[in-house]
N, C-alpha and C positions, 0 to 999 in steps of 0.2 A: 184365369183369362190369359190367353196366349199373347206374347208381345206383338205390337204392331209391326208390320213389315213395310219397309221403304223400298220401293222399286227403283232400280237403276236401268233405264232403257238404253240398250246398245243397238237394238234393232227393232223393227216393228214388233208388235205383239206376237208372241210365239203361236204357231199354228196349233190347232187342237190335236191332242194325242202325242205331244212332245214328251219324251221320257223325262222322269223326275230328276235323273242325274244331270241333265242339261239345265233344268231349272235351278238346281242348287249350285251350279257352277263348280262342281267337283272336278278333280283332274280326270281327264278322259271324257268328260261330259260335253266338252266344247263350250265355246262362248255363245252368248246370245242373251237370254233373259235371266237375270240374277236378282234374287231377293235376299236381303240381309236384315236381321232384327234391328229395330230402332234402339238407340242407346238411351239408357235411363236419363231423366232430366237432372236428378241429383243423387248423391250418394245416400244410401239408406241409413248409414251409421254416421250421426253428426253429434257434436257436443252441445252444451247448453248455451243459449244466447245470453247477452248481458241482462236483458229484461227478466228472463227466467231466473237468473242468479239473484237479481235484486229482490224479486218476489219471494224466493226461497229464504233469503236472509231475513226479510221482513217477517215472514211467518215464524222463523226460528226465534227472532227477537220477541215477538208477541208471546210465544209459548214460554220462553224463559222468564219474561216479566210476570206472567200469570203464575208460574210455578213459584217464583220468589215471593210474590204477594201471599200465596197460599201458605208457604212455609212460615213467613213472618206472622200471619194470623194464628197459626197453630202454636207458635212459640209464645205469642201474647196471651192466648187463652191458657196455656200451660202455666205461665208465670202468675196470672191472676188466680188460677186454681190453687197453686202452691201457697200463695199468700193467704188465701181464705182458709186453707187447711192449717197453716201455721197459727193463724189467729184463733181458729176453733180450738186448737190444742192449748193455747194460752188460757182460753176461757175454762176449759175442762180442768186444767191444772190448778187454776186459782180456786175454782169451786171445790175441788177435792181437798185442797189445803184448809180452806175455811171449814168445810164439813168435818174434817179430821180433828181440827182444833176444838170445835164445839162438842164433838162426840166424846172427847177426852178431857172435858172440863173437870177441874179438880176443886177441892175445898177452897173457899175464898169468896170474895164478893164479885158480882157482875155489875158493871156500870157502863153506861154508854148512851148515845143518842146522836142523831144526825150522821155525820161521816165517821164517827169514832166509837170504839168499843174497847173495853179492857176486862180481862178475866184471867184466871189461872188454869193451866192445864198440865197434865202429866200423862205419860204413856202407861197404860194399865199393865200390871204384872212385872214392871221393872223395879219398883220400889224406890225410884228416884224422886228427888225433890220436885215439887210443883214449880213451874216456871210461869212468870207473868207474860201474857200475850196481849199485844195491842195492835189494832188496825186503825189506820188513819189515811186520809187522802192528802197527798202533797203534790200540788200542781195537777197534773193529769195522770198520776200514778198512784195506785193503791199500795201502801207500804205496810208490811207486816213486821212487827218487832217482837223478838223473843229475848227477854233480858235486855242486854245492851246491843245485841245484834239486830241489824236492820236489813230487810229483804224487800226489793222491788218486786212485788208479787204480780201486778198486772198493769201495764201501761195503757194509755189511751182510754182513761176513765174520765167521764165528764162529771159524774155525780155519784155519791154513795149514800144510802140511807139504811140505818139499822132500826129495826122495830122489835118490840117485845110483846109476847102474848101471855096474859094472865087473866083469864076469863074475858078476854077482849084485847085488841091490839092497841098498844100505846107507843108513843114516839121516844120515850126516855125511860131509863131504869137506873136506880129505884125511884119509885114515885114519892117516897118519903124516907126519912131517916129510920123509921121503924122497920122498913122493908129492906134495909141495906144488906142484911145477911140472908135474905131470901133470893132464890133464883126464879126467874120467870119460867113458865112452862115450855116456851119455845122462843127461838130467836129467828128473825127474818133479816136477810140482807138483800138489798136491791141496788143494782148498779146500772147506770146509763153509760154505755161504751160507744166510742166513736171509731170510725175506720181510720187506720193509720195511713201514712202517705204511700206506703208500699202496696196498699190494697188490703181488702179483708172486710169482714162483716161488721156492721154497726147495729146497735139495738139495745135491748134491755135484758139483764140477767137477774134472776131471782132464785133464792134458795131458802127454804124453811127447814130448820133443824130442831127437832124435839129434844130437850135437854133431859139427861138422866135424873133419876130421883136422888136427892142429896143423902149421903150416908149418915149425916148427923140427925136425920129426922125432920129437918126444917124444909 
């Protein structure tokens, strides 16, 4: 759209057929009727107003707050996931040690009931002496003892129960003095675990280990 023209009247309206150069007021065109473009009301290039700056800063603050909350949420989830994985690794390690001990049971008596059990084990093929192994619950920690050495095998344990299978499950072994030198056919351990303060899983753990046949024929 062409800019509006503002007329400056020096004489009455020009007669029809007046040359264009006279209308434009160019040199040599003479004076008379002159039209000039109207000046724009404002400059097209302007800066931000105070209100616009305040709105922009508010939007940036909202975006930054949302981003910080998102990052914090991701970090919290990552921390809980790592705590659960660490707890799961503790469960797996404890069950591996218990299974390994029972798989390598050696000559000697097996006795236990409730949270305690005692037997002898040796590493096959090494020719070493059998070592006495004991499991007991102290406080909320499952303790494994080999000889005089004590190991905190699993923390966060609420209860432990050992059971023995010999044509049926029983809560203590041996059942009588006559069976003191016999082994049960299988041993079961069941633990109630609680979630630690750092986070992690809680629930019940159970493992059944079938004992090898005794070499002395009993």
